Backbone bond lengths (Angstrom), bond angles and torsions (degrees), N, CA, C in turn:
res aa  C-N    CA-C-N  psi(-1)  N-CA   C-N-CA  omega(-1)  CA-C   N-CA-C  phi
1 M - - - 1.491 - - 1.532 108.55 -
2 S 1.323 117.02 132.15 1.438 121.40 -179.62 1.492 110.69 -75.05
3 L 1.340 115.75 154.93 1.443 122.19 176.17 1.513 110.41 -61.40
4 Q 1.299 116.24 -39.67 1.463 122.64 -179.95 1.576 109.64 -60.28
5 R 1.316 115.83 -38.69 1.453 119.26 179.13 1.580 111.76 -65.49
6 L 1.286 111.94 -41.79 1.452 117.81 179.28 1.575 111.12 -62.13
7 L 1.304 114.12 -44.21 1.480 121.28 -178.90 1.560 109.65 -65.76
8 L 1.368 116.61 -41.41 1.430 119.51 -179.18 1.560 111.84 -69.88
9 N 1.339 115.35 -37.28 1.431 120.65 175.08 1.577 110.46 -56.04
10 F 1.310 112.97 -45.01 1.481 120.88 -179.23 1.549 108.94 -63.17
11 M 1.331 112.82 -50.80 1.535 117.49 -174.97 1.584 111.79 -63.00
12 L 1.325 115.63 -44.68 1.444 119.24 178.94 1.495 113.00 -65.02
13 Y 1.329 116.46 -39.28 1.443 120.75 -179.52 1.532 112.08 -60.93
14 Y 1.319 115.22 -37.13 1.451 117.11 -174.09 1.557 113.09 -102.91
15 R 1.328 117.52 -2.55 1.449 120.74 176.53 1.569 114.78 -114.44
16 V 1.286 115.37 -36.14 1.470 117.53 -174.67 1.542 109.19 -103.38
17 R 1.338 119.84 -47.20 1.442 120.96 -173.82 1.491 114.07 -60.33
18 P 1.400 119.10 -34.01 1.461 119.25 178.64 1.510 115.01 -60.67
19 T 1.377 117.49 -17.96 1.474 118.36 -179.67 1.533 110.79 -76.05
20 M 1.356 120.03 -2.04 1.465 120.50 -174.10 1.503 112.92 -144.52
21 V 1.335 119.77 8.29 1.440 120.68 -176.13 1.519 110.83 -78.41
22 D 1.313 119.39 -45.85 1.457 122.54 176.70 1.501 110.37 -107.43
23 G 1.303 116.60 60.24 1.476 120.34 -171.53 1.504 111.39 84.64
24 L 1.301 116.53 176.35 1.484 122.58 -173.45 1.502 110.19 -89.54
25 D 1.343 117.55 124.51 1.431 123.28 171.77 1.525 106.89 -103.25
26 L 1.361 114.50 87.53 1.414 120.87 -169.77 1.558 111.78 -67.12
27 E 1.281 116.81 -39.23 1.464 119.30 -178.36 1.522 109.41 -64.35
28 K 1.301 119.17 -41.89 1.477 121.64 -179.27 1.518 109.97 -70.26
29 L 1.374 116.69 -38.20 1.481 119.60 178.75 1.527 112.36 -62.49
30 R 1.328 116.30 -34.96 1.453 120.60 179.71 1.507 114.03 -79.53
31 E 1.329 119.47 -4.31 1.463 119.00 177.58 1.507 113.51 -64.29
32 G 1.280 116.93 -22.00 1.487 118.85 -179.54 1.537 112.00 -89.81
33 D 1.305 118.86 4.18 1.465 120.82 -176.31 1.577 110.00 -63.00
34 M 1.308 117.67 140.38 1.460 122.17 -179.82 1.559 104.63 -143.24
35 P 1.380 117.99 76.97 1.441 119.58 -172.87 1.518 113.74 -66.47
36 E 1.322 119.79 -17.12 1.446 124.89 176.11 1.522 106.87 -126.98
37 P 1.322 119.15 139.85 1.462 120.95 -173.80 1.522 110.55 -65.83
38 Q 1.342 114.45 126.34 1.469 121.40 177.29 1.555 104.15 -131.68
39 T 1.297 118.65 55.14 1.461 123.30 -175.73 1.528 111.90 -128.31
40 K 1.288 115.30 147.24 1.450 121.33 176.14 1.512 110.91 -76.01
41 R 1.319 119.33 -22.29 1.452 124.03 -176.32 1.509 107.36 -87.60
42 T 1.327 117.60 87.72 1.475 121.44 -177.52 1.556 112.40 -110.19
43 W 1.337 117.44 -16.78 1.461 123.41 -175.08 1.574 109.21 51.39
44 G 1.334 115.85 39.72 1.445 122.36 176.46 1.529 115.50 72.75
45 C 1.315 118.29 9.66 1.488 121.60 -177.81 1.537 110.62 -79.51
46 Q 1.335 115.64 153.31 1.440 121.11 172.87 1.552 108.58 -113.33
47 Y 1.309 118.45 148.40 1.461 121.33 -175.27 1.515 110.31 -122.95
48 E 1.302 112.61 143.85 1.471 119.31 -179.21 1.513 109.41 -146.48
49 T 1.323 117.53 126.04 1.459 124.51 178.20 1.493 110.05 -75.82
50 G 1.305 118.80 148.41 1.458 123.92 -178.23 1.464 112.89 -169.84
51 H 1.325 115.91 -168.77 1.461 123.07 178.80 1.537 111.45 -135.84
52 L 1.248 115.00 143.48 1.457 121.79 174.05 1.519 108.00 -134.35
53 A 1.357 113.52 117.38 1.497 118.85 179.33 1.587 108.90 57.58
54 G 1.307 115.35 34.17 1.461 119.82 178.15 1.502 114.50 83.04
55 V 1.299 119.12 0.74 1.452 124.72 -174.69 1.481 108.92 -101.61
56 N 1.391 119.08 138.05 1.443 121.54 179.08 1.537 108.79 -72.26
57 V 1.325 115.99 131.18 1.449 121.25 176.27 1.493 109.18 -139.08
58 I 1.319 117.40 162.65 1.422 125.91 174.56 1.490 108.86 -121.82
59 Y 1.292 121.29 117.27 1.408 124.61 176.37 1.517 111.00 -77.89
60 V 1.334 117.07 138.56 1.435 122.76 177.67 1.563 107.41 -120.95
61 R 1.312 114.74 113.10 1.447 120.76 -174.29 1.514 112.40 -107.75
62 P 1.339 119.70 111.23 1.511 117.78 174.64 1.436 112.45 -72.08
63 A 1.298 117.67 165.41 1.494 122.07 -178.48 1.557 109.08 -65.34
64 K 1.319 118.31 -38.61 1.447 120.48 174.98 1.506 108.79 -116.12
65 M 1.378 115.75 113.15 1.432 119.45 -169.99 1.516 110.77 -122.62
66 N 1.358 114.39 136.97 1.470 120.51 173.21 1.510 108.62 -73.69
67 S 1.381 116.86 157.78 1.440 121.60 -173.26 1.529 113.88 -73.76
68 D 1.334 119.06 -38.51 1.437 120.99 -171.32 1.532 115.01 -118.02
69 D 1.347 118.73 -20.64 1.453 119.86 -176.60 1.511 113.46 -71.83
70 V 1.332 115.93 135.50 1.497 120.31 -175.66 1.535 108.61 -132.40
71 L 1.297 117.04 136.90 1.469 123.33 169.91 1.536 108.65 -110.48
72 V 1.305 114.15 117.12 1.481 119.62 -179.99 1.596 106.35 -105.31
73 H 1.361 114.06 125.28 1.495 117.11 177.69 1.518 110.29 -108.36
74 L 1.343 115.72 136.05 1.429 124.63 174.66 1.493 105.77 -113.90
75 H 1.307 118.57 109.82 1.453 124.59 -171.42 1.510 112.27 -74.79
76 G 1.383 115.20 155.78 1.426 118.44 172.97 1.551 112.30 -86.81
77 G 1.340 114.21 -174.39 1.458 118.39 -176.95 1.510 112.14 136.19
78 L 1.374 116.72 21.69 1.440 122.47 174.93 1.585 112.28 62.83
79 Y 1.339 115.08 19.04 1.472 122.99 -176.91 1.535 112.28 66.85
80 V 1.315 117.48 7.34 1.475 120.51 -178.95 1.536 110.65 -121.63
81 A 1.336 118.69 -18.10 1.494 120.24 -179.35 1.530 109.17 -119.12
82 G 1.325 114.93 157.80 1.453 121.48 -170.84 1.489 116.25 -93.29
83 I 1.330 115.99 -163.10 1.462 123.27 179.57 1.525 108.92 -65.78
84 S 1.296 115.93 141.78 1.488 121.78 176.45 1.537 109.84 -124.81
85 E 1.358 115.70 169.42 1.396 118.10 -175.06 1.552 115.39 -55.15
86 P 1.331 119.52 -42.51 1.520 117.11 -179.40 1.567 111.77 -62.63
87 H 1.310 116.81 -21.32 1.495 117.34 177.65 1.536 108.44 -69.20
88 W 1.349 114.64 -38.56 1.490 116.75 176.51 1.505 112.83 -67.49
89 W 1.324 116.62 -35.98 1.499 116.83 174.61 1.499 111.13 -59.27
90 L 1.361 115.98 -45.06 1.473 120.15 -175.25 1.539 110.80 -61.63
91 I 1.317 116.32 -55.76 1.461 119.69 -171.69 1.526 108.66 -66.44
92 S 1.345 116.98 -38.02 1.464 118.28 -179.16 1.576 110.44 -64.74
93 R 1.323 118.09 -44.95 1.435 120.40 -179.95 1.499 109.40 -63.86
94 L 1.305 121.69 -45.73 1.454 122.14 -177.13 1.541 111.45 -64.64
95 C 1.318 116.25 -36.44 1.438 119.36 -179.78 1.550 110.08 -71.61
96 H 1.346 115.91 -38.76 1.459 118.91 178.45 1.508 111.24 -64.90
97 E 1.352 117.22 -40.27 1.444 119.31 179.30 1.510 116.00 -71.52
98 T 1.316 115.03 -32.04 1.496 118.07 -171.99 1.541 112.62 -107.08
99 G 1.309 118.83 -7.87 1.465 121.64 -179.30 1.490 113.89 71.23
100 R 1.324 116.64 13.44 1.485 119.23 -179.47 1.526 111.61 -86.48
101 L 1.263 113.92 145.12 1.487 120.83 167.65 1.540 108.36 -63.97
102 G 1.323 116.85 130.11 1.424 119.85 177.49 1.524 114.88 -98.60
103 V 1.270 117.61 144.92 1.469 121.33 176.71 1.514 107.39 -131.65
104 M 1.331 116.93 106.92 1.445 120.54 173.36 1.516 108.74 -87.36
105 V 1.313 118.59 118.77 1.460 122.48 -177.47 1.519 110.76 -89.06
106 D 1.324 116.74 114.17 1.455 121.68 178.50 1.500 108.46 -91.56
107 Y 1.327 114.83 66.99 1.469 122.17 -175.31 1.540 111.24 -64.87
108 R 1.351 116.83 157.86 1.414 120.39 178.56 1.509 114.02 -70.01
109 L 1.317 116.55 148.76 1.426 123.82 -170.56 1.508 111.73 -114.80
110 A 1.332 114.08 149.61 1.478 122.28 168.41 1.487 108.65 -81.25
111 P 1.356 119.86 155.19 1.446 126.44 3.36 1.455 115.97 -83.69
112 E 1.340 118.34 -7.98 1.477 121.68 -177.98 1.524 109.79 -63.72
113 H 1.373 115.02 -36.73 1.493 121.92 -176.36 1.518 109.37 -133.18
114 P 1.291 118.91 80.34 1.481 120.39 -176.44 1.555 112.60 -72.48
115 F 1.308 114.40 175.50 1.432 120.90 172.98 1.498 111.50 -45.48
116 P 1.349 119.55 137.46 1.513 126.80 8.42 1.585 114.66 -97.26
117 A 1.315 117.63 24.22 1.489 118.94 -174.25 1.494 113.22 -53.25
118 A 1.310 117.48 -47.97 1.478 121.99 -176.32 1.478 110.60 -62.71
119 V 1.343 118.82 -44.69 1.461 124.93 178.03 1.537 108.46 -62.81
120 D 1.280 117.41 -47.92 1.475 122.53 -178.94 1.517 109.53 -56.95
121 D 1.319 115.38 -47.02 1.486 119.85 -178.82 1.537 112.00 -62.17
122 A 1.336 115.31 -47.15 1.479 119.15 -178.11 1.500 110.73 -65.35
123 V 1.333 118.35 -42.76 1.499 122.10 179.96 1.517 108.76 -63.65
124 A 1.287 119.35 -43.01 1.470 122.44 -178.89 1.525 111.08 -61.94
125 V 1.349 116.92 -42.42 1.485 120.31 178.81 1.521 108.76 -66.13
126 L 1.292 117.81 -46.92 1.444 119.83 -175.80 1.572 110.82 -63.86
127 A 1.285 115.74 -38.88 1.495 120.43 177.53 1.505 110.76 -62.07
128 E 1.320 113.89 -43.17 1.527 117.23 -178.38 1.518 109.13 -66.74
129 L 1.351 118.48 -43.61 1.419 119.66 178.85 1.500 116.06 -69.03
130 A 1.337 114.30 -28.12 1.511 117.50 173.72 1.538 111.36 -66.64
131 N 1.288 115.11 -33.89 1.474 119.77 176.69 1.506 113.09 -68.97
132 S 1.293 114.39 -40.94 1.457 119.73 -176.30 1.503 116.77 -86.48
133 H 1.378 116.36 -28.97 1.495 118.60 -175.37 1.509 113.82 -123.39
134 G 1.326 114.73 -9.59 1.499 119.58 -176.86 1.523 108.87 92.63
135 A 1.295 117.21 123.75 1.493 122.56 -176.53 1.588 108.66 -58.24
136 E 1.267 117.23 -36.67 1.487 118.28 -177.83 1.503 113.76 -65.37
137 N 1.360 117.16 -16.08 1.434 121.60 -178.88 1.523 112.43 -94.84
138 L 1.334 117.35 4.09 1.456 119.63 -178.36 1.534 110.36 -101.42
139 V 1.297 115.56 134.70 1.460 122.16 168.94 1.549 107.11 -116.88
140 V 1.282 117.79 130.12 1.457 124.24 -178.67 1.516 108.93 -109.82
141 S 1.304 115.63 119.06 1.426 120.25 175.08 1.561 110.64 -108.45
142 G 1.282 117.81 151.01 1.490 119.29 -179.11 1.507 105.80 -158.65
143 D 1.362 112.28 138.12 1.465 119.75 177.17 1.546 108.54 -114.04
144 S 1.319 116.60 139.79 1.472 124.08 174.18 1.507 107.58 58.76
145 A 1.345 119.40 -122.58 1.451 122.52 177.50 1.503 111.28 -57.15
146 G 1.325 116.93 -35.90 1.498 120.25 176.74 1.483 114.04 -64.88
147 G 1.342 118.05 -25.46 1.487 121.05 175.00 1.547 108.71 -72.22
148 G 1.357 117.65 -44.99 1.427 118.85 175.39 1.522 112.22 -62.83
149 L 1.298 115.85 -37.54 1.457 121.21 175.95 1.537 113.33 -62.42
150 A 1.281 115.31 -38.75 1.448 121.54 178.75 1.572 110.64 -61.28
151 V 1.349 114.28 -45.09 1.482 117.37 179.43 1.531 108.50 -68.98
152 A 1.345 119.75 -44.24 1.435 121.43 -177.90 1.488 112.30 -59.15
153 S 1.365 114.25 -38.44 1.457 121.01 -176.90 1.537 108.44 -68.01
154 A 1.327 117.02 -44.35 1.430 120.25 178.66 1.519 110.18 -61.76
155 M 1.292 118.34 -41.89 1.460 122.99 -179.97 1.562 108.31 -61.53
156 K 1.314 117.83 -41.95 1.443 121.20 -177.54 1.542 107.32 -69.34
157 L 1.247 122.71 -39.35 1.438 122.77 178.74 1.530 112.04 -62.66
158 R 1.407 111.53 -46.49 1.413 117.35 176.09 1.574 115.71 -59.84
159 D 1.315 112.56 -43.07 1.486 116.93 -178.04 1.545 110.62 -70.37
160 D 1.283 117.18 -25.55 1.485 123.36 177.37 1.550 112.04 -83.58
161 G 1.356 116.21 -5.74 1.449 121.19 -176.78 1.517 113.00 76.26
162 A 1.262 120.79 18.92 1.430 125.40 -178.55 1.568 110.35 -95.94
163 A 1.348 113.95 161.58 1.443 118.70 -179.18 1.469 111.31 -68.05
164 M 1.269 117.02 138.58 1.491 124.06 178.72 1.513 111.56 -99.55
165 P 1.347 116.19 157.67 1.482 117.58 177.52 1.555 110.84 -66.10
166 G 1.311 116.06 164.99 1.479 120.30 -178.71 1.513 115.34 -68.65
167 K 1.323 117.65 -38.05 1.452 121.55 -177.82 1.481 110.27 -151.95
168 L 1.325 116.08 156.90 1.489 126.11 175.88 1.495 110.02 -121.35
169 V 1.378 114.50 131.96 1.438 118.08 173.82 1.552 107.20 -114.89
170 L 1.316 118.03 120.91 1.424 122.78 -173.25 1.559 110.96 -118.23
171 L 1.292 114.75 112.45 1.491 121.83 -176.41 1.510 109.05 -108.23
172 S 1.336 115.02 113.21 1.446 120.29 -175.99 1.521 113.12 46.21
173 P 1.319 117.20 55.42 1.485 118.62 -170.83 1.512 112.11 -73.15
174 W 1.385 116.29 144.82 1.429 123.63 175.78 1.548 104.22 -93.46
175 L 1.314 115.70 104.04 1.483 119.38 -171.49 1.528 112.95 -104.79
176 D 1.324 120.33 -9.87 1.429 123.15 178.02 1.545 106.75 -142.08
177 I 1.312 119.43 108.95 1.449 117.29 -174.90 1.516 114.93 -78.18
178 T 1.366 115.47 -3.56 1.452 118.20 175.73 1.562 111.79 -80.83
179 L 1.279 117.72 -25.51 1.444 123.59 -177.13 1.515 111.94 47.75
180 D 1.313 113.35 46.97 1.473 119.34 -178.11 1.525 115.49 -99.91
181 H 1.342 116.70 5.85 1.462 118.42 178.37 1.569 107.02 -64.27
182 P 1.356 113.15 136.05 1.505 117.11 -176.02 1.517 115.11 -63.43
183 N 1.308 116.77 -23.68 1.480 119.82 -179.52 1.531 114.90 -78.57
184 I 1.328 115.31 -8.56 1.465 117.58 -178.74 1.520 112.21 -66.62
185 L 1.295 116.21 -36.61 1.483 120.41 -176.95 1.529 112.66 -53.91
186 S 1.331 116.76 -45.34 1.445 120.49 -177.96 1.504 111.26 -71.20
187 L 1.331 119.18 -25.48 1.465 122.04 -179.73 1.530 112.71 -81.21
188 E 1.303 116.17 -23.69 1.494 119.88 -173.66 1.525 109.71 -58.10
189 K 1.313 119.12 -33.97 1.463 121.10 179.32 1.504 112.63 -66.37
190 K 1.324 116.62 -23.95 1.492 123.52 -179.82 1.524 113.09 -89.68
191 D 1.329 118.01 -27.10 1.499 121.97 -174.53 1.510 107.90 -74.57
192 R 1.298 115.55 120.08 1.480 124.37 -179.45 1.543 111.14 -89.63
193 V 1.337 117.82 -2.85 1.465 118.45 -172.87 1.481 110.73 -121.81
194 L 1.377 118.77 -53.67 1.415 124.07 -174.40 1.508 113.41 -96.34
195 A 1.292 117.87 142.70 1.421 126.51 172.52 1.546 108.77 -121.12
196 K 1.323 117.00 132.66 1.457 118.46 -173.94 1.499 114.20 -59.01
197 S 1.296 119.50 -43.62 1.449 121.98 -170.77 1.530 110.77 -61.80
198 G 1.326 118.69 -47.68 1.410 122.62 177.04 1.497 116.17 -65.88
199 A 1.376 114.35 -37.90 1.466 119.80 -179.80 1.537 109.74 -66.30
200 V 1.351 115.08 -44.93 1.484 118.34 179.89 1.543 109.16 -64.07
201 E 1.331 119.79 -36.85 1.423 120.60 178.11 1.538 110.62 -63.20
202 A 1.307 117.27 -40.14 1.464 123.18 174.00 1.473 111.49 -61.13
203 G 1.325 116.72 -44.47 1.441 120.68 177.68 1.522 112.59 -58.64
204 D 1.380 115.06 -40.96 1.463 117.17 -179.96 1.503 112.45 -69.10
205 L 1.345 116.10 -34.00 1.475 118.46 174.10 1.487 111.43 -60.84
206 Y 1.314 115.87 -40.70 1.459 122.45 -179.54 1.493 112.09 -67.97
207 A 1.370 116.74 -47.08 1.443 119.60 -177.90 1.484 112.85 -68.41
208 N 1.367 117.72 -32.25 1.437 122.54 175.42 1.522 114.74 51.15
209 G 1.326 114.99 46.05 1.418 120.19 176.73 1.482 117.96 92.73
210 M 1.344 115.16 -9.95 1.463 122.70 175.51 1.524 107.88 -76.12
211 D 1.353 113.47 158.46 1.471 118.62 -179.62 1.500 109.84 -64.01
212 P 1.348 121.13 114.77 1.455 121.75 -172.77 1.559 109.91 -72.28
213 K 1.298 119.61 -11.05 1.438 122.22 176.36 1.510 113.83 -85.34
214 S 1.338 116.19 -3.47 1.472 120.40 177.88 1.502 109.59 -58.92
215 P 1.350 119.27 135.09 1.452 120.44 179.95 1.514 118.06 -55.43
216 Y 1.319 118.51 -26.61 1.437 121.13 175.54 1.521 113.00 -75.86
217 L 1.327 114.68 -17.60 1.477 119.72 173.54 1.567 111.63 -98.40
218 S 1.285 114.83 -37.82 1.458 121.81 179.76 1.536 109.09 -131.09
219 P 1.329 115.96 86.78 1.487 118.50 -171.52 1.520 114.94 -60.79
220 V 1.270 119.65 -17.75 1.454 119.81 -179.69 1.567 109.17 -62.86
221 N 1.310 118.42 -20.74 1.428 121.70 177.48 1.503 115.67 -88.68
222 G 1.323 117.20 1.40 1.434 121.05 -175.33 1.534 115.34 -95.51
223 D 1.304 116.98 176.51 1.420 122.98 175.68 1.525 106.54 -84.18
224 L 1.340 116.98 121.02 1.435 123.06 -177.11 1.568 111.46 -93.58
225 S 1.269 118.97 -8.67 1.455 119.30 -178.74 1.501 112.80 -64.45
226 G 1.304 115.26 139.94 1.425 119.85 177.81 1.520 117.01 83.84
227 L 1.305 115.21 -3.42 1.473 118.79 178.97 1.545 110.29 -73.65
228 P 1.340 117.28 162.23 1.464 119.56 179.99 1.512 109.63 -67.99
229 P 1.361 115.91 163.62 1.462 119.08 174.66 1.546 111.05 -56.65
230 M 1.350 113.75 139.16 1.424 118.04 -172.45 1.549 108.22 -126.09
231 L 1.336 118.16 146.94 1.437 127.06 165.84 1.480 108.34 -115.40
232 L 1.327 118.55 128.47 1.411 123.57 -179.04 1.536 109.80 -126.33
233 L 1.368 117.79 119.25 1.443 122.83 173.90 1.481 109.37 -113.54
234 I 1.367 116.01 132.49 1.435 122.10 -177.76 1.512 108.17 -143.41
235 G 1.320 117.00 142.35 1.459 120.51 173.30 1.497 112.87 -91.13
236 T 1.310 117.25 151.01 1.454 121.10 -174.52 1.511 111.93 -81.90
237 S 1.326 119.03 -2.46 1.491 123.53 174.51 1.505 113.16 -104.28
238 E 1.311 115.67 22.85 1.494 121.09 -179.87 1.552 111.01 -107.74
239 I 1.307 114.78 143.16 1.457 118.38 173.10 1.481 114.43 -69.47
240 L 1.348 116.97 -13.92 1.465 122.74 175.27 1.541 113.71 -78.90
241 L 1.318 116.28 -12.49 1.470 119.61 -177.41 1.534 115.85 -54.19
242 P 1.335 118.89 -47.81 1.466 115.63 -176.36 1.510 115.98 -61.00
243 D 1.389 116.34 -36.36 1.442 117.65 177.79 1.517 110.87 -71.52
244 C 1.333 118.62 -33.99 1.453 118.64 173.22 1.508 113.46 -62.93
245 Q 1.335 115.81 -37.45 1.452 118.50 176.46 1.531 111.99 -63.64
246 V 1.326 117.20 -41.54 1.481 122.77 174.72 1.499 109.20 -58.73
247 F 1.326 117.90 -42.73 1.455 123.67 -178.59 1.560 109.55 -62.25
248 Q 1.365 114.29 -40.91 1.451 117.68 -178.68 1.546 112.78 -64.65
249 V 1.326 114.59 -42.62 1.490 121.56 179.38 1.508 108.20 -63.67
250 K 1.328 115.97 -44.01 1.477 120.02 -179.07 1.536 110.88 -65.31
251 A 1.288 118.16 -38.97 1.445 122.54 177.86 1.487 111.04 -56.98
252 V 1.318 114.97 -46.64 1.456 122.53 -178.36 1.565 106.86 -61.03
253 S 1.301 119.66 -51.35 1.467 123.96 -173.14 1.525 109.26 -67.59
254 Q 1.337 119.10 -28.29 1.422 121.10 -178.00 1.572 112.32 -101.46
255 H 1.332 114.46 10.93 1.452 122.03 174.27 1.556 113.71 58.81
256 A 1.343 114.00 34.92 1.443 120.04 173.69 1.484 108.73 -85.78
257 S 1.342 117.96 150.33 1.471 123.04 179.55 1.526 110.77 -86.75
258 L 1.305 115.50 107.49 1.417 119.50 -176.42 1.543 109.02 -135.61
259 D 1.309 116.40 122.85 1.518 122.82 170.19 1.532 104.86 -96.64
260 Y 1.334 115.98 107.75 1.425 121.45 -173.04 1.511 111.09 -111.28
261 R 1.371 115.49 126.74 1.425 121.19 -176.30 1.576 112.08 -130.24
262 E 1.277 116.02 125.30 1.471 119.33 173.02 1.566 108.54 -105.45
263 Y 1.329 112.55 132.15 1.450 121.14 178.33 1.498 110.96 -104.69
264 P 1.322 117.13 117.18 1.474 121.91 -174.18 1.565 111.23 -58.34
265 K 1.322 115.51 128.97 1.461 124.93 170.01 1.597 111.80 61.18
266 L 1.322 119.21 20.41 1.408 117.95 179.17 1.537 110.75 -92.54
267 F 1.318 115.36 150.15 1.450 123.20 -172.89 1.594 110.24 -90.44
268 H 1.329 115.68 176.68 1.432 121.02 -173.64 1.499 110.86 -63.40
269 V 1.340 118.09 135.13 1.448 126.34 177.78 1.520 113.86 48.60
270 W 1.292 118.62 38.83 1.463 123.11 -179.06 1.547 109.71 -62.54
271 P 1.328 123.58 -28.77 1.447 119.20 -179.31 1.526 114.86 -60.22
272 L 1.359 115.51 -25.37 1.486 117.87 179.86 1.511 112.26 -67.41
273 F 1.308 120.51 -16.39 1.425 124.25 -177.55 1.495 112.89 -100.18
274 F 1.314 116.91 25.01 1.429 121.54 -176.61 1.537 114.23 -58.35
275 P 1.390 120.81 -29.17 1.463 118.59 -178.88 1.566 110.56 -61.43
276 I 1.279 118.29 -22.64 1.471 121.71 -173.58 1.466 113.45 -125.96
277 L 1.377 117.95 2.53 1.436 121.79 -171.48 1.546 109.34 -131.97
278 P 1.318 119.42 113.22 1.432 122.44 178.23 1.560 112.70 -53.56
279 E 1.298 117.35 -42.01 1.458 121.21 -179.25 1.528 110.41 -68.10
280 G 1.361 117.56 -27.41 1.463 118.95 172.24 1.456 112.64 -68.70
281 E 1.376 118.54 -39.15 1.458 123.15 178.55 1.518 109.02 -60.42
282 K 1.317 117.49 -42.04 1.468 121.25 177.09 1.501 113.14 -56.79
283 A 1.372 113.76 -44.20 1.439 120.08 177.36 1.530 114.16 -63.38
284 I 1.371 116.24 -40.45 1.444 119.97 174.31 1.481 112.19 -60.02
285 A 1.352 117.42 -38.26 1.424 117.72 178.00 1.522 112.58 -65.22
286 E 1.326 120.03 -32.58 1.451 124.22 174.95 1.541 109.09 -65.52
287 V 1.355 115.96 -44.35 1.444 118.89 -179.43 1.547 110.02 -63.03
288 L 1.291 118.11 -45.05 1.472 120.13 -179.54 1.557 112.16 -63.75
289 R 1.294 114.65 -37.60 1.474 119.49 175.66 1.515 108.71 -60.06
290 F 1.278 116.27 -45.31 1.473 119.32 -176.28 1.506 111.70 -70.31
291 I 1.312 118.52 -39.51 1.475 121.41 177.85 1.471 112.12 -62.92
292 S 1.345 115.57 -37.72 1.459 121.15 -172.83 1.534 111.01 -81.46
């Protein structure tokens, strides 16, 4: 285990996890929001705010950009918190390495805008980009809640008979907002980032009375057949692991294309911390291999 990993475990345990141990502290969780990039780690990218299909987005333009290829990122935050600095690190690095135009989707958040607002926003952006750049040229990445949103949005596009993106990259995806898998309890002692009580409360705010088992809320319950090729990275010290394992088994049985990778003893969304975490850099290499 790297020294950086030990230090990050400590930092996340004392800064992030307290926002959800004894219920959800929404105000404190949102203190880390960074809706516009204010980071020194830009990898030479330029940023521009805009709108797509009426949805707030931030364009990320690398110094050397391909004409049609686009990377769309759906950020995590339990559907209730916004973009944070590590999300900017991730999209900037991936755009720099691939030459893709980046689109960070600033989708609407619960509780002010509960389900289906996030799905509607993501689907609208993807449909607009499919028209302008070609659906096959789109890669959608998502971390945590954004990973679940990426799958839900692809399902919605498929169910509506619309063109789906070319690939999905799922980093520690939240695939069942109920977190009722029996194996989660034993993992909660290992998870340095997420706590079940606060996450379930956030999921309830997002669902807003709708059936939380609906596939558009909890994609692990949906039909995975016909979805784009997917890469899923999950750490074995995450409470989200059991639902990702169910997702993997289901993908095989439904003949969905899924490259599934478990990283031993890694914490929630560790790939976002690649600038300071060797294990994160390894995950970025997997993502770049998949995108390419």
